[in-house]
C-alpha positions as CSV (number, residue, x, y, z in Angstrom):
1,M,110.3,121.0,107.0
2,K,109.8,120.0,103.5
3,V,111.5,117.2,102.3
4,K,112.8,117.8,98.8
5,S,111.9,115.3,95.9
6,Q,114.3,113.6,93.5
7,W,114.5,111.0,91.1
8,Q,115.4,107.5,91.7
9,T,116.7,105.5,89.0
10,I,115.2,102.3,88.8
11,C,116.5,100.3,85.6
12,H,117.0,100.5,82.5
13,K,114.1,101.5,80.1
14,D,115.2,97.9,78.3
15,D,114.9,95.9,81.3
16,L,111.2,96.2,81.0
17,V,108.7,94.3,79.1
18,T,106.1,95.8,77.0
19,H,102.6,95.6,77.9
20,S,103.4,94.1,81.4
21,G,104.9,94.7,85.0
22,V,107.1,94.7,87.2
23,C,107.8,95.5,90.9
24,A,110.2,98.0,92.3
25,L,111.6,99.6,95.3
26,L,112.7,102.9,96.0
27,E,114.7,104.2,98.4
28,N,111.7,105.1,100.8
29,N,111.2,100.9,101.5
30,Q,107.9,101.7,99.3
31,Q,107.3,99.5,96.6
32,I,105.6,100.1,93.6
33,A,104.5,98.9,90.4
34,L,105.8,100.0,86.6
35,F,104.2,99.3,84.1
36,K,105.7,99.9,79.8
37,I,103.3,100.6,77.8
38,N,105.4,101.6,74.9
39,E,109.5,102.2,73.9
40,D,108.9,106.1,75.9
41,E,105.2,105.4,77.5
42,V,105.7,104.3,81.4
43,Y,103.8,104.3,84.5
44,A,104.3,103.5,88.2
45,I,101.8,103.2,90.8
46,S,101.7,101.4,94.2
47,N,102.1,98.1,93.7
48,W,99.8,97.6,97.4
49,D,96.4,97.1,96.5
50,P,93.6,97.6,98.9
51,I,91.1,95.1,98.4
52,G,93.2,92.3,98.6
53,N,95.5,94.2,100.5
54,A,98.6,91.9,98.9
55,N,101.5,93.4,97.4
56,V,100.6,92.8,93.5
57,L,99.7,95.2,91.0
58,Y,102.9,94.7,89.5
59,R,100.6,90.6,88.0
60,G,97.9,93.1,87.5
61,I,97.0,93.2,83.4
62,I,97.0,95.9,81.5
63,G,94.0,97.4,79.7
64,D,92.0,100.2,77.6
65,D,88.7,101.5,79.2
66,N,87.6,104.1,76.3
67,G,91.0,105.5,76.0
68,E,92.0,105.5,79.6
69,L,95.7,102.4,80.4
70,F,94.6,100.9,83.3
71,V,95.5,97.8,85.5
72,A,93.1,95.2,86.5
73,S,94.3,93.5,90.0
74,P,95.7,90.0,89.9
75,L,92.8,89.4,92.8
76,Y,89.7,90.6,93.2
77,K,90.5,92.6,88.9
78,Q,89.3,96.1,90.6
79,R,90.4,98.4,88.0
80,F,93.2,101.4,88.9
81,L,94.3,103.5,86.5
82,L,97.7,104.3,85.2
83,N,97.8,107.8,85.3
84,T,96.0,108.6,88.3
85,G,95.5,106.0,90.5
86,K,91.8,105.8,91.1
87,C,89.8,103.1,91.0
88,L,87.4,102.3,88.1
89,D,85.1,100.1,89.9
90,D,85.0,102.0,93.3
91,E,85.1,105.0,93.2
92,T,85.9,105.8,97.4
93,L,89.4,103.6,96.5
94,A,92.6,104.9,94.7
95,V,96.5,104.2,95.0
96,N,98.9,105.7,94.9
97,N,100.7,107.1,91.2
98,Y,104.0,108.5,91.0
99,D,106.0,111.6,88.4
100,I,107.9,108.9,85.9
101,R,110.7,109.8,83.0
102,I,113.3,108.3,80.9
103,Y,116.4,109.7,80.8
104,E,119.5,109.1,79.6
105,E,118.0,105.6,78.6
106,Q,117.2,104.9,82.5
107,V,113.8,105.3,84.2
108,Q,113.0,107.4,87.0
109,V,110.7,107.7,89.9
110,L,110.2,110.9,91.9
111,V,110.3,110.4,95.3
112,A,109.2,112.6,98.0
């Protein structure tokens, strides 16, 4: 049986602070980290740091590596791409990334 995906509203886009992250809990009890880059650009990845074994990625620092946006873990500083979840420092690592949209001023994440 295939699970139908649906958009889950997380917050109003003005609830997010530009160039920083927040943690949100999805209906399926998964923690995600949301990052607002500018007024209409928001990314969502898993909040779980696979190296530090903790839900902390929302507290990381946003950076840019040759035009690719990443968040550096606050624990051991591994960098995870915001658009794919791939780790720039260890190609064997990645975190989940989520489709996200702004619909009628609401930040929504696609949840399976």
